[in-house]
N, C-alpha and C positions, 0 to 999 in steps of 0.2 A: 676744438673737437673733443678733447679730453674733458673739458669743463662741462660739456653737454651730457656726459654719461651719468653723473649723479643726479642731475635734474630729471633725466629720462627715467631713472630708477624710481624716483619719487612718483612719477606719473603711472608707472607700472604698478607700484604699490597700491595706488588708489583703486585700479581695476581689480587687482588680486584681492584686496580687502572686501570690495563689493561682492566679488565672486564667492569668497569664503562665507560672508554673511548670508548670501542666497543659498549656499549649500546646506545651511542649517534648517531651511524650510523644506517640509515634506513634499510640497507641490513641485518645487524646483528639482529635488532629487528624483522624483518619479518621472518628470518630463525628460530630464537628461538621461535617465536609465532606460526608458521605454520608447518614447516618441513614435508611437505606432500609428496614430491617426492624424488626419489633416489638421485638426485643431491644435494638437500638440506640436506639430511642425510649425504652424503659424506662430505659436507662442515662442518657439525657439528662434524664429526669424526676428520677431520683435525684440527678444531678449538680447541676442548677439548684435543685432542692429543697434540696440540701445547702448551696448558696450562701445560700439564705434562712435556714436554721437557723444557719449561721455568723454571718450578719448579726444574728440575734436575740441570740445569745450575746454578741456584741461591741457591742451597742447602748449607747446613752446613756440613763441613767435620768433621767426628768423628774419631780422631786418638786414638790409644790405651790409651794415657795419656792426650791428650789435645783436645780442640774444636777449629776448624779453620773457621773463617767467610770469605769464599772466595767470591770475587767480581763476578767472572765468572769461573765456574768449567769446566775444559776440560777433566780431567782424574783422577781416584782414584788409590792410591797404593793398593797392594794386601791385606794389613791388615787394610784398612780403611773402614768405613761405611759412609752412607749419611742420614742426617735428612732433610726432605723437605716436601712440600705440594702437592706432585705428585698425591696422591690418591684423593685429593679434586676435581681436575678438571675432573678426570676419573669418579668419582662417580656422579658428577653433570651431566656430559654428558650422563651417563647411565640412570639416573632418568628422564631426560628431553627427551632423544631421543629413549630410549628403548634398547633392547638387542644388536641390530646391532651397534648402536652408542657406547654403553658401551664397547663392545668387541673391536671395531675398535680403539677407543681412548685408551683403555687399552693396546692393542698391540703396538701402536705407542709409548706411554709413557714407557711401560715396556721394549720393545726392546732397546729403547734409554738408559734406565737406565742400562740395561745389558752391553751395549757398553762402559759405563763409568768405569766399573770394580769394584774392592773392594770385600771383602770376602762375602758380603751380596748381590752381584749383582743378582745371580739367584733367591734368596729368594724374593728380592724386585720386580724383574721382574715378577715372578710368582704371587705374591700377587696383583700386579697392574692389571694384566690381569683378575684374579679372581674377583677383586673388580669391574671392568668394567662389567663383565658378571652378577654378582650377583645384582649390582645396576640397571642394565638394566632390568633384570627380575622383580625385586621388583617394579620398576617404571611402567613397562608394566602392571603388575598384579593390581597395585593400580588404574591405569587409567581405566582398564577394569571393575573394581568394581565401577566406577563412582566417585572416590575420587580424590582430588587434591593433588599435591606434595607440601604439606605445609612445613613450616620451621621446626617444631619439628620433623616431620618424616625424613626430609633430614638430619638434624643434628644427629639424632639417627643412621641412616644408615651409615653416614660418620664416626662417632666415632666407631661404631661396626666394620666396615671393616678395619679401622686403627688398631683396636685391633687384628683383624684376621691377619693383616700383621705382627704384633709383634709375634704372635703365629707361623706363618710360618717361620719367621727368627729363632726362637728357634728350630724348628723341622728340618730345612734344612741347616742352616748355620753352617760351621765348622771353627774353633773348637768351641765346645759348650760353654766353659767358656767365650770366647771372645764375642760370640753371646749374652750370658746372660748379660754380662757387658754393651753391647751396648743397649740392650732392657731395662735394668734397668735405663740407662741414658736417653734414648729418648722416652720411651713409654708414660709416662704421658704428657710431653710437646706436643708430636705429636698428641696424641688423643685429648687433650684439645684444642690445637690451630687449628687443622684441623676442629674440630667441630665448633669453632668460625668462621673460614673462610667459612665453609659451610653456616653458618647463614648469613654472610655478602653477599655472592654470591647469595643466594636465595632471599635476600632483593632486590638485583639489578634485578634479573629475575622477581620477583613479581612486581617491579616498572614498568618494561617494559610492563608486561601484564595489569597492572592497567591503565597505560597510554594509552595502545592500546584500552582497554575497554572504557575509557573516550572519546577517539577519535572516536571510533565506535558509541558510544551513541550520540555524537555531530553530527556525520555524518548522523546517522539515523534520528535525529531530524530535521536536515537540509533537508534531502530527503523528510520527511513527510511534512515539511513546504512548500517546492517547490511543492510537489504533491497537497497539499491543495489549494495553490494559483493558480495552473494551471488547476485544475479540471473543473472550469466553462468554460474554453476555449476549453479543449479537448471534452467537451460535444457538442461543435459546429462542431466537426470534423476537419480534416486537411484542412485549407484554409489560405489565406495570412493574414487575420486579426487575426484569433485565434493563428496562429503560431508566428506572430510578438509579440503578448502579451506574449506567452509562452517563447519565446527566451529572451525577456527583463527580465522576472522573473528569469530565469536560470542564465543569465549574471550577475544579481545583487547579487545572493545568492551563486555563486560558484567562484572559482579562475580562471576560464577560461577567455581568452582575446577576444574570439568571439564565438558566438553560432549560429548554422544554423539548420534549419529543412527543410526536403524535403518530398514530397510524392514520389510515384514510378516513377514520370516523371519530376517534376519541383522543383526548389528551391523556397520554400514558404516564407522563412524568413532568413535573415543573419544580425546579429547585432554585433557591436564591430569592431575590427581591420579587415582590408581588405574588408570593405564594399564598397569600390570604384569599385572593380571588381567582388566581389561575390554578384551579384545583384538578388534579388527575381524576379521570373517570367521566368527566363531562365533555361536551362537544367543544371544539375550538371556538373561542370567543372573538378573536380578531379577524377582521376582513382580510388582513395580510396573509394569515395562514390559509384561509379558504381559497384565496387566489392562487397560492402556490400548489395546493392540492388539486385544483381544477386545471391549472395551466402547466404545471410541471416545470416552472422556471423560477430562478432565484429572485427574491424580492428583498429590497433594502428600504428601510424606513429611517428617516433622520429627524422625526418629530413625533410627538404624541398623536397628532392628527393623522399622520400616515400609518401609525400602528393601529389606530382605530379601536382601542380597547374600550369596552363598555363601562369600565369602572373609572369614575371621574378622578379618583385620587391615585391612580396608578403611577408609580414613580419611574416607569421605564420610558426613556426618551428616544431610544434608537434600537433598531433590531435588524438582524439579517435572518431570513427564513429560507432554508434550502430544502429542496425535494430529496427524499430518499427513494431511490428507484431500484426495481428488480426487473431485469429484462425490458427496460424502457418504460415500465409502468410505475407511476408514482404510488408508493405504498405507505408513505408517511412523510413527516417533515422533521428537520432539526432546526430549532430556533435558539438563537443566541441574542440575549437582550442586554442593553447597556443603559445605565442611569444617566449617562452624559453622552451627547452626540460626538464629542471629540474622541471618545474611546474606540469608536467604530472607525478605525483608520484603514489604510490600504493593506497593512500587514495583517491586521485582524480579519479583514474581509477575505484575503487570500487563504489564511489559515482555515477559516470556516468553509470555504469552497473546497479546499483540499480534504478536509475531514468528511464533508458530505460525499465526495467521490469515494474515499476509502470506505466509509460506512456502507455505501450502496454496494460496493464490491464485496464487503464482508457479508452483507445480507444475501447476495447472490450465491456466494460460496457456501453459506450456511444452508441455503435451500438446496443447492446441488448436493451437499454432504448428506442432508436429510434424505433426499431422493435416492442417493447411492446406498445409504444405510437400509432404506426400505427395500430396495432391490436385492441387497445382500441378504436381508432377512427372508425375503421371499424365496431366494435361491436355496438358502440353508434349510428352510422348512420343506421345500420341495424334495431335497435330498433326504430329509428325515422321513418324509412320507413314503419314500421308496423302501424303507426298512420294515415298516409295519406290515405290509402284505406278505413280504418274504417270511417273516417270523410267524404270522398268522396262519399261512397255508401249511407250514411244517407242523405247527401245533395241532391244527385241526386234523391233519392226516394221522398224527400219533393217537389222538383221542379217539378218532373214528375206528382205528384198529383195536384199541382197548375195549371199545364198547361190546365187542364180540367175545372177548376173553375174560375181562374183569370189569364189570359194570361199576362197582363201587370205586375202583381206582380211577376209572374214566370220569366218574362224577367228581371225584376229588380234584383231578387234574383240570377238569373243566372249570371248577370254582377258582383254581389258581390262575388259570388263563383269564377268567373274567376279572379277577382282582388285578392282574397284571395290566390289562388294557384299560381298566378304570383309572389306574394311576397314571397311565400314559395319556389318556384323554384329558385328564385334569391339567397336565402340563403341555398339551399339544400346541398351545399358542405361544409357548416359550421355547427358548433355545437352550436353556440350562435347567438341570434338575439336581437335587442333592445326591451325593455319592450313596447315601444309604438307600435311596429309592432305586438307583441304578443297580445296586447289589441285590435288592429284592427282586428286581426284574430278571437279573441273571440267574439267581437261584431258582426262580420259577421256571425259567427256560431249561435249566439243568435237570430239574425234576421231570419235566416232560421228556427230555432226551434220554434220561436214564431209564425211564419207563419203556421207551421205545427200543433202546439198545442196552439191556442189562449186561453188566460185567464188561462193557466195552472200554470204559475209562473210569478213572477216579480223579477227583479234583480237590485241591486244598486251597484255602484262602489265608493270606497273611496281610492284615490291614492294620496300619499304624493307628493307635488310638486318637480320638478327637478329630477325626477327619469326616465325621458323619455329615456335617453341614457344608462341606466343600462342594462347590457346584461344578458340573461338567456337562457337556452336551449329551442328551439322551441317546441311547444305543451307541455308546462308545465302547463299552466293555463287552456287551453281549455278542456282537459280530466276531470279536477276537476269539471268544470261547467257542463260538459256533464253528469258526474256521479250524480251530485246533481239533475239535471232535470229528468233523467230516473229512478234512483233508490231511490230518495228521496220522490217523489210523484207519485208512479206508478198508483194508483187507487183513488187518493184523488179528492174529488169533489170541495174542496175549493182551492183558489189560493195559491200556495206555495210562500215562500219568500227565495231568495238567496242573500247573502251578499258577496262581494269581497272587501277585504281590503289589500292594498299594502303599506308598510312603511319600514323604517329602524329602527332597534332596536339593540343597542349594537354592531354595526359594521356588522349587518346581514341584508340582504334584506329579509323581512318577507312577505310571501304571504299567506293569510288566506281566505278560501272559506267555508262559513257556510250556512246551510239550516235548515229549521224547519220541515223537513219531518219525515219519519217513523223511521229513525235511522238504526243502524247495530246491529245484535245480538252480545252479549258479547263474545261468543266463537270464533267469526271470526275477532274481532278487532285486536288481536295480530298477526294475519297472514296476514292481508291486507298490501300490499306494500312489503312484504318479500317473498311471493311466490304466485303462481297462486292458487286462491281459487275457487273451483267449486261450483256452486249453480244454482238454477232454473233461477235466474235473470241475472246472469253474472258470470265471473270467476276472476275478479280483475286484469285482464291483464294490463289495463291502469295504475293503481296505481303501479303495479310491474314494468312496463316499466319506469315510471317516476323515481322510486327509483333507478333502475339500472343505468339509465343515469346520475342521480345526483351523485351517487357513482363513476361512471367512470370518469366524467368530473372533479369533485372536490376532488377526492381521499379521500372520506369519511368525508370531512369537511362540506358538506351540510347535511341536515336532513329533514325528513318528519314525522310528527306526526298526528295521527288520533284519534279523540275523538268522541264518539258517545254513545247515550243511547236510547234504544228502545222507540219509540213514542215521542222523544224529539229532533230529528235532529242529524246532523253530522257536525263536524268541522275538516277540514284538513288544516294543517299549514306546509308550506315549508319554510326553512331558508337556505339562501345561503350566504356564507361569502363575504363581499364586498372587502376584501383585497387579495383575491385569483385571480390568472390569469384568465382572461375571464369574469370578472364581470363588471368592469368599462371599458368604450370604450378605454380610454387612455392606458389601460393595455392589450388590445386585438386587436391590430392593424390588419386590414385585416380579421377580423373574420366574418364580414358581409358586403356585398356590395349591394347597391340598394336602 
């Protein structure tokens, strides 16, 4: 019995070596890892059934009186038995592939064992088939419970089913005395060694899966790195500049030899090999690309003929072309080319498919972002449009009154009003104007108001030098001054005072308008600028309008604070970040013309 153990270990070593060599093959690793379709399950049946046949051929012949270490067994005599590792391959096949694989592998190994003969032929054949069925069921049930086929479980199942085989031999093999002698001799070595072989085999399978997980993690990290670097360019949409930058990033971070991107009509970028005839700006040359654009499905080519490039000397021998979709519609393609067919493996294919999905999502988000931006622009311009009639009506009323008392002054004010609106019309399509233009508008407004209400108020300006080109939303300052005039001193007989201070503080453009008027009731301070507040004197629309536009343009980075005390005046302070888009002229090209 003890002498049989080292010989059995040698036989296990043969199976383990074969399994290890197979584990270095990509096809074997993929089948063991996935086994999703019937063809892959059939391959597993043949594979693990083959392990059983190999175990039969390399088994140890048990004679009534001796043990024979056969190099390659072809047939057993009627009174002989066989000690081998046949159950090990069948059980592993069942645990990994489920009942179908277990039964198939068991039938192959069992029938082959029966063909070799010996007085235990039927017993061993039956036990092998049962081992495949039982292990397949146990593996299926464990996976259904969400548990892994770990080493302790596999070793236990293997040793248990080997023990079941010994029991079947005792129950079915004749004569019983000879069967008992064989079981007494081989039971312990076979149960022990097959359990050890199961452990080694599972280590190999687990190594394959861990290696696959590491590869997948690396691939995911690479995909996210590519997605992160390409996102700023996808936000620009599909154009020659953005696609060239995207293709350069993909080419650098993948194993492809050339990368091309098209929209639904033209090649927008092609970098890498074959750039001499795959030229951006032209129509896609390959039938492969046209099929993807028309059908919206991934196409893979593994030969020059399948790529169907019109250029005879094209060095590209493999390609994967993936559709870029927005809301289910194919708007372009991502093409990854390879100079060798071997480079387009399963890992590279999965990476390409993942990138195409990420890029399609990025294009959809970019489009949604653009639509949201357009909507925001429309909302802000609608808010700005509300200010123009308000100021216009007040100005016309003032000039109309002056026409009866001072025609020359009315004419002068009308020219100022004309100049004021000319400047605003020039920037009506924009959301930002220079500070100096806003100050001109405010001073024109003050001239009109002081003509209407002489000696009602005085105003002074304190503006930090070199802020003339700083950009801000139009009609930000003017409504604050208007509120101070109309609501600060409504019935005051003494001349009121208004102060306008504009400076930079901690990276913010700070605009402060203060008055020494009657102030705002405490209960309304918290609501001003946040909602329309109805009252006899007004409804706070101007402040709410300013607040809404600031939030829309600066995405919550700008602020407006209101401080007031009854009988002691009001101070309104607006802060705009200087490092946000649209603040400095150099960061807001074409925002204002005129």
